[in-house]
Structure formats: structure tokens, C-alpha cells
C-alpha positions in Angstrom: -26.6 6.7 12.9 -26.8 10.1 11.1 -25.0 10.5 7.9 -21.6 12.5 8.8 -23.1 15.3 6.2 -25.8 15.8 8.3 -24.4 17.1 10.9 -20.1 17.6 10.1 -20.4 19.0 6.3 -20.1 22.6 7.8 -17.6 22.3 10.0 -15.2 19.4 8.1 -15.3 20.6 4.4 -13.9 18.2 2.6 -10.0 18.6 1.8 -9.7 20.3 -1.4 -13.4 21.9 -1.4 -13.3 25.9 -1.3 -14.3 27.6 1.8 -17.3 29.9 -0.5 -20.0 27.5 -0.5 -21.8 29.8 -3.1 -25.8 29.2 -3.6 -25.2 25.6 -3.4 -23.8 26.2 0.1 -26.5 27.9 1.2 -28.8 25.2 0.2 -27.0 22.5 1.9 -26.9 24.8 4.6 -30.4 24.8 5.0 -30.9 21.1 4.4 -29.1 20.4 7.6 -30.6 23.3 9.3 -34.0 21.0 9.3 -32.2 17.5 11.1 -32.8 18.0 15.1 -29.6 18.4 16.8 -28.8 16.4 19.5 -28.2 17.8 22.9 -25.3 16.4 24.0 -26.3 12.3 24.5 -24.1 11.4 21.6 -20.3 11.2 22.4 -19.8 11.1 18.7 -22.1 14.2 18.3 -20.1 16.2 21.0 -16.6 15.0 19.9 -14.0 17.3 17.9 -10.4 16.5 17.2 -9.0 17.2 20.9 -11.2 14.5 22.4 -9.7 11.4 21.7 -6.4 12.2 23.8 -7.7 14.4 26.3 -10.5 12.2 27.7 -8.2 9.8 30.3 -9.5 5.8 29.3 -8.5 2.2 30.9 -10.2 -1.2 30.2 -8.0 -2.7 32.9 -10.9 -2.1 35.4 -13.2 -4.1 33.9 -11.6 -7.0 32.0 -9.0 -9.9 33.2 -6.5 -9.3 30.4 -6.9 -5.9 28.6 -4.7 -4.5 25.9 -2.3 -2.0 27.0 0.8 -1.5 24.5 1.4 -3.0 20.8 5.4 -3.2 19.5 4.8 -3.5 15.4 2.9 -2.6 12.7 1.5 -4.1 9.6 3.5 -3.2 6.2 1.1 -4.7 3.9 -1.2 -1.7 4.9 -0.6 2.1 4.7 -0.3 4.8 7.2 -2.8 7.6 7.1 -2.3 11.1 8.2 -5.7 12.0 10.2 -4.2 15.1 11.8 -1.3 17.4 10.5 -1.8 21.0 12.3 -1.1 21.5 15.9 -0.5 17.9 16.6 1.0 14.8 14.2 -1.9 12.0 14.4 -1.4 9.2 12.4 -3.5 6.0 11.5 -1.9 2.5 11.1 -2.6 -1.1 12.1 -0.7 -3.9 14.0 -2.6 -7.5 14.2 -6.2 -7.3 14.4 -5.8 -3.8 16.3 -5.7 -0.6 14.7 -3.6 2.2 16.1 -4.3 6.4 16.3 -0.8 7.6 17.2 -0.5 11.2 18.5 3.0 11.5 17.6 3.7 14.8 19.1 2.4 13.4 22.4 4.0 10.0 21.6 0.5 8.5 22.7 -2.0 5.8 21.7 -5.8 5.1 21.2 -6.1 1.2 19.9 -9.0 0.4 18.1 -10.1 -3.1 19.0 -13.1 -4.9 18.0 -11.8 -7.6 15.6 -10.9 -11.0 15.9 -8.8 -11.6 12.8 -6.3 -9.6 11.5 -7.2 -6.4 10.0 -6.6 -6.7 6.2 -8.1 -3.3 4.9 -8.6 -0.1 6.4 -9.3 3.7 5.2 -10.4 7.0 5.8 -12.7 9.5 4.8 -11.9 12.9 3.1 -12.3 15.4 5.8 -10.3 12.3 7.9 -13.4 11.9 10.5 -14.2 8.6 9.7 -12.4 5.2 9.8 -13.1 2.2 8.1 -11.5 -1.2 9.2 -11.9 -4.8 7.7 -10.9 -8.3 8.2 -11.3 -11.6 6.8 -11.3 -14.8 7.9 -14.3 -17.1 9.4 -16.9 -14.2 10.7 -15.1 -11.4 9.5 -16.6 -7.5 9.5 -16.5 -4.3 9.0 -16.2 -1.8 11.8 -16.5 2.2 11.0 -14.8 4.2 13.9 -15.1 8.0 14.6 -11.8 9.0 15.0 -12.7 12.2 17.0 -13.5 9.8 19.9 -12.5 6.4 18.9 -16.1 5.0 19.3 -17.2 2.4 16.7 -20.3 3.7 15.1 -21.4 1.2 12.7 -20.4 -2.4 12.3 -20.9 -4.7 9.0 -21.4 -8.0 10.6 -20.5 -11.1 7.4 -20.7 -8.7 4.6 -18.3 -11.6 2.7 -19.4 -14.6 4.4 -16.8 -17.0 5.2 -13.7 -14.8 3.2 -13.5 -11.2 4.8 -13.0 -8.4 3.1 -9.0 -7.6 1.3 -10.2 -3.8 0.4 -12.2 -1.1 1.4 -12.7 2.2 0.1 -15.2 5.7 1.0 -16.5 7.5 -1.1 -15.4 11.5 -1.8 -18.9 12.3 -0.2 -18.5 9.5 2.0 -21.8 8.4 2.3 -21.1 5.1 0.7 -18.5 2.2 1.6 -17.3 -0.1 -1.0 -15.9 -3.6 0.1 -14.0 -6.0 -1.6 -14.0 -9.6 -0.8 -11.8 -12.6 -0.5 -14.3 -15.2 -1.8 -13.0 -17.6 -4.8 -15.6 -15.8 -6.9 -15.2 -12.1 -5.3 -17.9 -10.1 -4.7 -17.8 -6.2 -5.2 -20.8 -4.6 -2.3 -21.7 -0.8 -2.0 -22.8 0.0 1.5 -25.1 2.7 2.7 -23.2 2.4 6.2 -24.9 5.7 7.4 -28.3 3.4 8.0 -28.8 0.5 9.6 -29.5 -1.6 6.4 -28.0 -5.0 6.4 -27.5 -5.6 2.6 -25.5 -3.9 0.1 -27.3 -0.6 -2.2 -25.5 -3.0 -5.2 -22.8 -5.6 -5.1 -21.7 -7.9 -8.4 -20.1 -11.3 -8.5 -16.0 -11.2 -10.3 -15.2 -13.7 -13.0 -11.5 -15.3 -11.4 -10.1 -14.9 -14.8 -9.4 -11.3 -13.9 -6.6 -12.5 -11.4 -7.2 -11.8 -7.6 -8.7 -7.8 -7.2 -6.6 -6.6 -4.2 -7.2 -2.4 -4.5 -10.3 -0.8 -5.0 -11.2 3.3 -5.3 -13.9 5.7 -5.9 -14.0 8.1 -8.5 -13.8 11.8 -7.0 -17.0 13.3 -6.6 -18.9 10.2 -8.6 -19.9 7.6 -6.3 -21.6 5.4 -9.0 -18.0 4.6 -10.7 -15.0 2.6 -9.4 -12.1 0.8 -9.9 -10.1 -2.1 -9.1 -7.2 -4.2 -9.9 -5.2 -7.2 -9.4 -1.8 -8.0 -11.1 -2.8 -8.3 -14.4 -6.2 -7.0 -14.9 -8.2 -3.4 -14.3 -12.0 -3.7 -13.3 -14.1 -0.7 -14.1 -17.5 -0.6 -12.2 -20.3 1.6 -12.9 -23.7 1.8 -10.8 -25.7 4.1 -12.7 -27.9 1.8 -14.7 -29.6 0.9 -11.2 -27.2 -2.2 -10.9 -23.4 -2.6 -10.3 -21.5 -3.7 -13.5 -17.8 -3.7 -14.5 -15.7 -3.9 -18.1 -12.2 -5.1 -18.2 -9.9 -2.8 -19.4 -8.7 -4.5 -22.4 -6.7 -1.5 -24.0 -7.9 -2.0 -27.5 -6.7 0.9 -29.0 -3.0 2.3 -28.3 -2.1 5.6 -29.4 0.8 3.9 -31.7 2.5 7.6 -31.5 3.1 7.1 -28.0 6.5 5.2 -27.4 6.3 1.9 -25.6 2.6 1.4 -26.2 2.5 -2.0 -27.5 2.5 -4.0 -24.3 1.0 -3.1 -21.2 1.9 -4.4 -17.5 1.3 -3.5 -14.3 4.9 -4.4 -13.1 3.6 -4.7 -9.9 6.8 -6.7 -8.1 9.4 -5.7 -9.7 13.2 -4.6 -8.3 11.8 -3.0 -5.0 11.4 -6.7 -3.6 8.0 -6.3 -2.3 5.1 -7.7 -4.1 1.7 -6.4 -3.5 3.1 -4.1 -0.8 2.1 -1.3 -2.9 -1.6 -0.8 -4.2 -2.0 2.1 -5.0 -1.1 2.1 -8.6 -4.6 2.9 -10.4 -6.7 6.3 -10.1 -9.2 8.4 -11.4 -8.5 11.9 -13.3 -10.0 14.3 -11.0 -12.1 15.9 -14.2 -11.5 13.5 -17.3 -13.4 10.4 -17.7 -9.9 8.6 -17.8 -8.2 5.9 -15.3 -4.5 6.3 -14.6 -2.4 3.1 -14.1 0.9 3.0 -13.5 3.0 0.9 -15.5 6.9 0.2 -14.8 8.5 4.3 -15.2 5.0 5.4 -16.9 1.4 5.8 -16.9 -1.3 4.5 -19.0 -4.1 7.1 -19.8 -7.4 4.6 -20.6 -10.4 7.0 -21.7 -13.6 5.4 -20.1 -15.8 6.6 -22.6 -13.5 5.6 -26.1 -11.7 2.9 -24.5 -8.4 4.0 -26.1 -5.4 4.2 -24.0 -1.6 6.1 -24.2 1.2 5.5 -22.7 3.1 7.9 -21.3 6.6 7.5 -20.4 7.8 9.6 -16.8 10.8 8.5 -15.2 13.2 5.8 -15.5 12.5 3.7 -12.2 9.9 1.4 -11.6 6.7 3.9 -10.0 5.6 2.2 -6.8 2.5 4.4 -5.8 0.3 6.6 -7.9 -2.0 9.0 -6.4 -4.3 12.2 -7.1 -4.2 15.3 -4.6 -5.5 18.9 -5.0 -5.5 18.5 -9.1 -2.1 17.1 -9.2 -0.7 13.4 -10.3 1.6 12.1 -7.7 3.9 9.2 -8.6 6.2 7.3 -5.8 9.3 5.2 -7.2 11.8 3.0 -6.0 14.5 5.7 -5.2 12.5 7.5 -3.1 11.3 9.9 -5.5 8.2 12.0 -5.2 6.2 13.7 -8.5 3.8 16.0 -9.1 2.4 17.1 -12.5 -0.5 18.3 -13.8 -3.5 16.6 -15.9 -1.3 17.0 -18.8 1.6 15.7 -17.1 4.1 18.4 -16.8 6.0 18.1 -13.9 5.3 20.8 -11.4 7.1 20.1 -8.3 9.7 17.2 -6.8 11.3 15.7 -4.2 14.2 13.5 -4.7 16.3 14.3 -1.8 14.7 12.0 0.8 17.0 9.3 1.1 14.7 6.9 1.7 14.2 3.7 0.0 11.4 2.4 -2.0 7.9 4.1 -1.4 5.0 1.8 -0.9 2.2 4.7 0.3 2.0 8.1 0.5 -0.9 10.2 2.5 -2.0 13.7 2.5 -2.5 15.7 5.5 -6.0 17.3 5.9 -4.3 20.9 6.3 -3.0 22.6 3.0 -1.7 26.2 2.2 -1.2 27.9 -1.5 2.3 28.9 -2.5 3.1 30.6 -5.7 5.7 28.4 -7.9 8.4 30.6 -9.5 8.9 28.4 -12.4 5.3 28.0 -13.9 4.5 29.7 -16.4 0.8 30.6 -15.4 -0.3 32.0 -12.2 -2.3 29.8 -10.6 -0.6 28.2 -7.4 0.1 24.7 -6.4 -1.9 23.4 -3.3 0.6 22.3 -1.0 0.3 19.5 1.4 2.2 18.1 4.1 2.7 14.2 3.3 3.5 10.9 5.1 5.3 8.0 3.7 5.6 4.3 4.1 9.2 2.8 2.9 9.3 -1.0 1.7 11.7 -1.4 5.3 8.5 -0.4 7.3 10.0 3.2 7.8 7.1 5.8 8.0 8.6 9.3 7.4 6.8 12.4 7.5 7.6 15.3 5.0 7.0 19.0 5.5 6.4 20.2 1.8 7.4 23.6 2.5 10.6 23.1 4.2 11.2 20.1 3.4 12.0 19.2 6.8 11.6 15.4 6.9 11.5 13.2 10.3 11.0 9.2 11.5 7.7 8.5 13.1 7.7 5.1 13.4 10.3 2.7 12.2 9.7 -1.0 13.0 11.4 -4.2 12.0 8.8 -6.6 10.2 10.1 -10.1 10.6 8.7 -13.1 12.3 9.2 -12.9 16.0 9.7 -16.1 17.9 11.9 -15.0 20.7 10.4 -13.4 23.8 11.5 -12.7 27.3 11.1 -10.6 30.3 13.9 -9.8 33.1 13.9 -10.8 36.5 13.7 -8.0 38.9 13.4 -4.6 36.0 10.4 -3.8 33.8 11.9 -5.0 30.9 11.0 -6.9 27.5 13.3 -8.6 25.0 12.2 -9.8 21.6 14.0 -11.2 19.0 13.3 -11.5 15.4 13.7 -13.6 12.2 15.9 -10.9 10.7 18.7 -11.4 13.8 17.6 -8.0 15.3 17.4 -8.3 19.6 15.3 -5.3 21.1 15.0 -4.5 24.8 11.9 -2.3 25.8 11.0 -0.6 28.7 7.5 -1.3 29.5 6.6 0.7 32.0 8.0 4.0 30.0 7.2 2.3 26.5 10.5 3.1 25.1 12.7 1.2 23.3 16.2 0.8 25.3 18.3 -1.4 23.6 19.1 -2.9 20.3 21.2 -5.5 19.0 22.1 -6.5 15.1 23.3 -10.1 15.0 25.2 -9.6 11.4 26.4 -13.4 11.2 23.4 -14.8 12.7 19.5 -15.1 11.4 16.3 -16.4 12.7 16.3 -16.0 16.5 14.3 -18.8 17.6 14.3 -18.2 21.9 15.6 -16.4 24.6 15.8 -16.1 28.2 17.2 -14.1 30.9 19.0 -16.0 33.7 17.2 -15.4 37.4 19.6 -13.0 38.7 19.4 -10.8 35.3 23.0 -10.6 34.9 23.1 -12.6 31.5 20.9 -13.4 28.4 20.9 -16.5 26.2 19.7 -16.5 22.4 19.0 -19.3 20.8 19.3 -19.6 16.5 17.7 -21.3 14.0 21.8 -22.2 12.9 22.1 -24.1 16.2 24.3 -21.2 17.8 23.7 -19.7 21.2 24.8 -16.6 22.2 25.7 -15.3 25.6 24.7 -11.4 26.2 25.8 -8.9 28.9 22.0 -8.3 29.9 22.7 -4.5 30.7 24.8 -4.0 27.8 23.5 -6.7 25.2 27.2 -7.4 24.5 28.5 -10.8 24.0 30.1 -12.0 27.1 32.1 -14.9 25.6 34.6 -14.3 22.4 32.8 -17.0 20.2 29.1 -18.2 20.1 28.3 -22.1 21.7 27.7 -23.6 18.3 27.5 -27.5 19.4 24.6 -28.3 16.9 23.3 -27.1 13.4 19.9 -28.0 14.3 17.6 -25.1 15.2 17.3 -24.3 19.0 14.2 -24.3 20.4 13.9 -24.0 23.9 17.1 -22.2 26.1 16.7 -21.9 29.9 19.0 -21.3 33.3 19.0 -23.2 36.3 17.9 -20.8 39.1 21.1 -20.4 40.8 22.5 -19.3 37.1 24.8 -22.1 36.8 23.9 -24.3 34.4 22.3 -23.0 30.8 20.3 -26.1 28.9 19.0 -25.8 25.3 16.9 -28.2 23.1 16.9 -28.2 20.0 15.3 -29.8 16.6 17.1 -32.6 17.0 15.1 -33.9 19.0 19.0 -33.5 21.8 19.3 -31.5 24.4 22.6 -29.5 25.4 24.1 -28.6 29.0 26.7 -25.9 29.5 28.4 -25.3 32.9 29.6 -21.9 34.2 33.0 -22.1 35.2 34.1 -19.3 37.4 38.0 -19.1 38.1 39.9 -16.5 40.2 41.7 -14.3 38.2 40.1 -15.0 34.9 36.6 -14.2 33.6 33.7 -16.8 33.7 33.3 -19.4 30.9 31.0 -21.8 29.6 31.6 -25.1 29.1 30.0 -27.6 27.2 28.9 -30.5 29.4 27.3 -32.4 26.2 24.7 -32.5 24.1 22.7 -36.0 23.9 19.7 -37.5 22.0 17.1 -38.3 24.7 13.8 -38.2 22.7 12.7 -39.8 18.9 9.9 -37.2 18.8 10.0 -33.5 19.2 10.9 -32.0 22.9 8.2 -29.9 24.0 9.3 -28.4 27.2 12.8 -28.0 29.1 12.6 -27.0 32.7 14.7 -26.4 35.2 14.0 -27.3 39.3 15.9 -28.0 42.6 16.2 -31.2 44.4 14.0 -31.9 47.9 17.0 -32.9 49.5 19.5 -30.8 48.4 20.0 -27.3 46.7 21.1 -28.8 43.5 19.8 -28.2 40.1 17.8 -30.6 38.6 16.9 -30.5 34.4 13.9 -32.5 33.4 13.1 -32.6 29.8 9.1 -33.5 27.8 8.7 -34.9 24.6 6.1 -35.5 22.0 7.2 -39.6 22.4 5.2 -39.2 25.7 8.9 -39.5 27.9 9.5 -37.3 30.5 13.2 -37.7 30.9 15.8 -36.4 34.2 19.3 -35.5 33.4 22.3 -36.4 35.9 24.1 -32.9 36.1 26.2 -34.0 38.9 27.8 -36.9 37.0 27.9 -35.3 33.8 31.7 -34.4 32.9 32.8 -32.0 29.7 31.2 -33.7 26.8 29.2 -36.2 28.6 25.8 -35.4 29.7 24.5 -38.2 31.8 20.4 -39.4 31.3 18.9 -40.3 35.3 15.6 -41.2 34.4 13.3 -41.8 31.6 9.3 -42.4 32.5 6.6 -43.1 30.0 3.8 -40.4 31.2 1.1 -40.9 28.6 -0.7 -43.4 27.1 -3.2 -41.9 24.6 -1.9 -38.2 24.8 0.3 -36.3 23.4 2.3 -33.8 26.4 2.5 -30.3 25.6 4.7 -28.5 28.6 5.0 -28.6 32.0 6.1 -26.3 35.1 6.2 -27.0 38.6 3.2 -26.5 40.5 3.6 -24.2 43.4 3.2 -24.8 47.1 -0.2 -25.5 47.5 0.1 -28.8 49.4 2.7 -30.3 50.9 3.3 -33.0 48.1 5.6 -31.4 45.0 4.0 -32.1 41.8 5.2 -31.2 38.4 1.9 -29.6 36.4 1.9 -31.8 32.4 -0.5 -30.2 30.0 -1.7 -33.0 27.3 -3.2 -32.2 23.6 -6.5 -33.6 25.2 -7.4 -30.9 27.2 -6.0 -32.4 30.5 -4.1 -31.1 33.2 -2.0 -33.9 34.8 -0.3 -33.9 38.6 2.9 -35.9 39.0 4.8 -36.6 41.9 7.9 -34.8 41.4 10.0 -37.8 42.6 8.3 -40.9 41.5 7.1 -39.4 38.2 3.7 -41.2 39.5 0.4 -38.9 38.1 -1.6 -38.4 41.6 -4.6 -36.5 39.9 -6.1 -35.8 36.3 -8.7 -32.7 35.9 -10.2 -31.4 33.3 -8.4 -28.1 31.8 -9.3 -25.3 30.0 -11.4 -25.8 26.4 -11.0 -22.7 24.0 -10.6 -24.2 20.9 -7.1 -25.6 20.8 -5.0 -27.4 23.0 -2.7 -25.1 25.7 0.6 -25.0 24.6 2.6 -23.2 26.7 2.1 -22.7 30.9 3.4 -20.5 33.6 2.5 -19.6 36.7 2.3 -16.2 37.5 4.7 -14.7 40.1 3.4 -13.1 43.0 2.2 -9.5 42.7 2.6 -6.9 45.4 -1.1 -4.7 44.5 -3.0 -8.0 43.7 -6.1 -8.1 46.4 -5.9 -12.2 46.6 -3.7 -14.5 48.0 -4.2 -17.3 45.2 -1.6 -18.3 42.8 -2.3 -18.3 39.1 -1.6 -20.1 35.5 -1.0 -17.9 32.5 -1.5 -20.1 29.7 -1.3 -19.9 25.8 -3.3 -21.7 22.9 -2.8 -21.2 19.0 -4.4 -17.9 19.5 -5.5 -17.2 22.7 -3.9 -16.2 25.5 -5.8 -17.0 29.6 -5.3 -17.1 32.9 -6.6 -19.8 35.6 -7.2 -20.1 39.5 -5.5 -22.4 40.9 -5.5 -25.2 42.4 -6.8 -26.9 39.7 -10.6 -28.3 40.1 -11.5 -29.0 36.9 -13.9 -25.5 37.9 -14.5 -24.1 34.5 -15.5 -21.1 35.7 -12.0 -20.3 37.0 -10.6 -19.7 33.8 -10.7 -16.9 31.5 -9.4 -16.4 27.9 -9.3 -14.1 24.5 -7.8 -14.4 21.2 -4.0 -12.1 21.3 -3.2 -13.0 17.7 -5.5 -14.4 15.3 -2.7 -15.9 13.2 -1.4 -17.6 15.6 0.7 -17.0 19.1 4.5 -18.1 19.0 5.5 -17.0 22.6 4.5 -15.4 25.5 6.3 -14.1 28.8 5.4 -12.3 32.4 6.3 -9.4 34.0 8.7 -10.3 37.4 5.7 -8.4 39.3 2.9 -10.8 38.0 1.3 -7.4 36.4 1.5 -7.8 32.4 1.9 -10.4 29.8 3.2 -10.1 26.8 2.6 -12.1 23.6 4.5 -12.8 20.5 2.8 -12.7 17.1 5.2 -15.4 15.5 3.8 -14.3 11.5 2.4 -10.6 12.6 5.6 -9.8 13.5 4.0 -7.9 16.4 4.6 -7.7 20.4 1.5 -7.0 22.7 1.5 -6.3 25.8 -1.6 -7.0 28.7 -2.1 -6.0 31.9 -3.9 -8.4 34.3 -6.6 -7.9 36.6 -7.2 -10.8 38.9 -10.1 -9.5 41.0 -11.8 -9.2 37.8 -11.0 -12.7 37.2 -11.9 -13.6 40.8 -15.2 -12.0 40.6 -15.8 -13.9 37.5 -15.1 -17.4 39.3 -17.5 -16.5 41.8 -20.3 -15.8 39.5 -20.1 -19.5 38.2 -21.1 -20.6 41.8 -19.7 -22.6 45.0 -19.2 -26.1 46.0 -20.8 -28.2 43.5 -22.8 -25.2 41.4 -20.5 -24.9 38.4 -20.3 -28.7 37.9 -24.0 -29.4 37.8 -23.9 -26.5 34.8 -21.9 -28.7 33.1 -24.4 -31.4 32.7 -27.0 -31.0 30.4 -30.3 -29.3 31.1 -28.1 -28.3 34.7 -29.3 -29.4 38.0 -32.6 -29.7 36.4 -32.0 -31.0 33.7 -33.4 -34.8 32.9 -29.6 -36.4 32.8 -28.9 -35.1 36.2 -32.1 -36.6 37.5 -31.7 -40.1 35.9 -28.5 -39.9 37.5 -29.5 -38.9 40.8 -32.1 -41.9 40.6 -30.0 -44.6 39.6 -28.4 -47.0 42.1 -25.2 -46.3 43.8 -25.3 -43.1 42.6 -27.5 -41.2 44.8 -24.3 -40.7 46.9 -22.1 -39.0 44.2 -24.6 -36.6 43.9 
């Protein structure tokens, strides 16, 4: 890959540079003219700032599951402003995906390539290049072209078995610094514009300096860096030919400066979020100084003299420290933003944003000059629009000249474990641990409803009834709220609250007259809808019964073969399949019809009704031993056991996809989730490994999933990563992949060591009594 300066410096000068480059600029221009120019072969070279959102690209035609949309964002990472002129374009991360968001056109481009959650990202000074990094086994760093969305370089295993916690470009964009998460952390500097797999310089840090989680280059000097932890700030230099670092011990304080007796970073005080705001140490743009936020002041450390002065600036705690246009910028817990010159004289301030604590700030590339009337000198102040992120995960754009603010992103960052789709409309509902319920129209990708529960927190599960009239919500407190599915208003005056154990599972019967829950107390509760003429429908509690002695894994309604009456079954880790007698149950008396032990060695994980592919009705049960077993729905006898998909961890949940009107196939399909993957399986089950496909959907673990009513989309919730992903399904690609595996016995021959031509198969073929089998 060509260095960015070889073809971008002329058209995209670094922010803050003068347009008149003088003699040095002419020399550079002559140098660049000697570089051979491409003639259209490279999409990166020909891309402009308008390229990304002008092209129509989709992965749906090439993949079984393609990412369509993401709800949520990673609050631990900053939001960057990429463009702020004709259009406002931002960069942020959600789970393992980087997102370039065009707020003007409300469109998104997803940077997909990481298998772990993105732990750090940065942008170049000219906003042309983006670097994203993750942490974990086989972690990597990807450098992207922001104009085309194309990855231009990847650093594999740059910090093996640990990954990267912080990353930054040098001001000339030629170098990239990475900070690892190893026990003995490493700092590496890379020349990312070539194909070298080794860093230019690296050094290993002493753990006594704490876990370093922030790093930055000195402006216009890529030989100097700094990094910081909660307790130490380290200064690095590669001027001697190797990367060396020293701890800023602040040996000599200026005693004339008040408050200089002690130094503390005060990172996680009053504003309530530890480690969310990392930009608290910066280089001075001209003088050899490092500035470090400490409480409401700044410690100024002189690199050459190893002395420090503390300057008290404000009463509130400084949460962000930055440098732009020869100004020092501070943000604090009261959302005040102040601009100072190099001598800490206040130049401008914003105190009426009415936000909470600011944890990151990003200035636009474009800037204007304006004259400050109150300044004594005649030097104008360069003003840029900026975007701030608050501790409550609200992203606000501020016009620096007009002071007009607008909210561009407003996400609730709480773990999501509840997810369901409407049975007949393009609506998906999510519930998080903050007690917030949201409804999204996934066809238009807009939020269509929101409800905040003030008395309840930690939504654990949610489901629509088959008619789409009711929405039942289960909470960790044991309460169950039944809402109007359209308005999200409560149907009952009081919640159904018959246990203090967390509601883990919730489901309606096919006729919408029964509601069943399973809680953490290993008990099942059932409610019956009573309708009387002249009065509102009421849910009657049929009873709660401890039907299992180990956690309940699944809860399923069905219909009796000889009638239209609903039937209810529960499956537990105690290997018991329990059926309840709903017809003979009465108020506060839930009756068990049967209890069967269905496993001897494996542990059941989930179950569903097998589609009508045979005359016999089956119940499909998945075990932790990667087995898929078919049980007769009446006798509960196992009729067939098959090898299930093996994607690193056992299947957690399954659901048969609804028939899609647009599908070109007549087969049934099974969707499933494992610990971190989402997959599809072609039915009927036969053990063919080529009939399934899976990919990583949430590297930190998937907590729930749901299918759209038309079988075109699957939605997954990431639990701790606080995101919901929408996946578009292409069944034709799944069928084509299965066909490539071969017909008849060919896919199974390939499961043997060496295949059909291998030694094991030949021995099996010559074994007496085995010929007929083969």
C-alpha cells in the first residue's frame, strides 16, 4: 500500500496546516510528482469524501447471514467527527463493528472484520484513515479508508493472546502506536504503510506503573509518545534508535503554585464512570511539556527539566483534556467546555450545553476564523464545530459559532437479555437491565415506541402473544407486566407478582389464553386469561409449582393432537421433561400431567416442535453433547439421535424459521445460537455437516435471539455488550453451500480421516460385516 502522504497530502492537508506551504511545500510537491500515479485500478485511490454513501453495496447476496443494522454503541470508546461541512459524518463502535454514520442522510456503513469487540479506535488528522483494534486471542488491528470503507492493511497478532487496549496515529499518519493488554504490556510503533509484520520499535512495560490504557503521539513529532494509567503517566522516546520510557515522577513541584504538594489523576470521581474518559494527558503543541488533568486543575510537566507545576483552573473535575488549534481544551462533570491559550488564559467557554459529564470530544476537520472582541491581542481564534459524548451515552453536535446543539445519537447502555419480534408486523422489541423497553420498526430502522419502568428494573425476558395483542415482560424482581402491544401501556392495574425469583422464560399459548413463566427458583407459573361480558379481560393465576430441582432451560406451548387444547412442557437441566395438565388446573392449583427423564449422560439445553416433515409429531431436544434428538410428542420416547452442528460450544436456543414468501426453496430451516455464534440448519435433520452454517454475532456472548414473522431477519442481543444486531437471511446461499458438500453419502465420507480414499475407510470396507454398511 502507498503511504497516505504520497497521494493525499496535496488534496487533504493536515488539520491546522496553512494552505500556503511555501518552499517546503513545493519541495514536497515535487517529491510527490515523482511517485507513479495509479490509473483507476484502486478503489481507495479514486475514492472521494462522497464515495462511501453514494454507492449501493450489500452482502446479502453473497452470505447466508449478513449484518443489516445495529442498535447500540460502545460507550467506552469515543465518537469521532469525520465530516462536518455539507454532511455530518461520525464514527463510533458497537460490539465488534465500526460504524460510519451519516447523520444527514441517516445512513450507516459498517466496518466488519473483527471477531472480538472493538477495544480501541482512532482516526488520522485528515480524517482519511481509521484504525480499529480488538482484544483477545488472535486479536488484530485493521486500518480502513474512510472514503471507501475498504480495509487497506491488517496487523495480525500484533499483541498475541492479549489484543490491543489503545491505538493512535502519529500526526503525519505514517506511524501507528499500539498498546497491548499483556501481563507485561508492550508498546509498539508500526510503519503501517508497508507490508512489514514487525514493529519499527517496541518496549515492554513494568507492571508497577499500573495498567496503561491510553496512548498518544506528540504533535509533529512521532518519536515521542505518552501513555497513562490510573496512577502513572509514562513518557516515551525513540530518538536514540530504540523505544525507551520514563515515569513522570514529578520530583520538583513549583511550591508557589497552590495545591502542588500532591498529584493524583482523580479519574473515577463524582461523575460516576470509571475508565470511560481516557483523554486526560496531552502534549503541548509547541513547548516540550506534558499536560495532565488532575481534579479541577492541570499539572504541567517540563520534559527536559523533570519539574512540574499545578495550575488550578476550575472547581469541577476535569473529565477530558485535549489540544486543538493552539488551544488547551477542558471538559468537566458539569458539561462545561473551556478553551485556554498556552499560558492558561481563558479564551472561550461553553457553559450552557445542559448535559451531564462529558467523556470525549472530537473536533471537526473543517474550521473557520473569527475575531474575539474581548481579546487584547489581534490574533484570531480558530473555531471548529465539535461533537461530545456524555456519561449517559448521548452524543451531541455543537455548532461553535451559533451555539446550536443537536442530539445525533442517544443510546441506552444497559445489558440486553430480552428480545422478541411481532408475529405479523416489522417490529422488534428489546428490554434492558435499566428497565427500558424499546420497540423498533426494522423495515424503516426507526424507534417506534419506548417505555421506562420506574418501579421495576432488569428486564429479563419479553414476548408477544401469537395474535400480536399483548406484550408480556418478565423482570428480575419476579414481576410480570402485560402491556398493550401497540401502545406499550399496561393492560393490568397491577403487575402479576407471585414470586421473588427472577423470571427467566416467558411464553404464550397459540390461542393467547395462557401465559407461562419459568423463574430462577426452578418453578413454573401459569396465568389464564378470563374474559367476561361487560368487563375487561383479566389474567388469573393458575398456580406456581417447583417442577424441577435444577434450572429450567426451556418452556414450550403446543397443541394436543386429538384436540385444539393447548399443552405446556418444561425442560430442565435435571433431564426432566415435564408436562402440565392445564385443563384440570384451577386457581392457585397447577397440576403436573407427567414427568419423564429423557437423558442419562447429556444435559438438555433447549427444545422446539419439529416441523411437519413426517407423519409422526416430534419434539426436538438439543443436548450439551452436540446431539439433536427427536422424541415422540405423545409417548416421549426417543426415535432418532443425530449429530448436531459443532461450532465451539453447545447450542443454547433454537427456533424453526417461519416460511418466507420470498424464499426460492420449500425446505424448513432451524435457527440457533451458541455461546457467541448465530447459525442456520437445513431440515430435515440427517447429520450432514454441510447443511449448517454459523458466524460470530457477539464475541462477548449472545444472550437472546428472535426471528421476524416472515423469516427474512434474525435479531440477536449481546447481553453485556448492550447491542442488538439485525441479520438478513439468504437461504439460497445456504442451500448452495450444502450442495457443494456432495450428495448421498459423500458428505459423510468426508467426515472420516482421509475421506473415502483414506486408510480408515479402506480398513472399514474390508472388515467382515462392514461391506454392506459401506
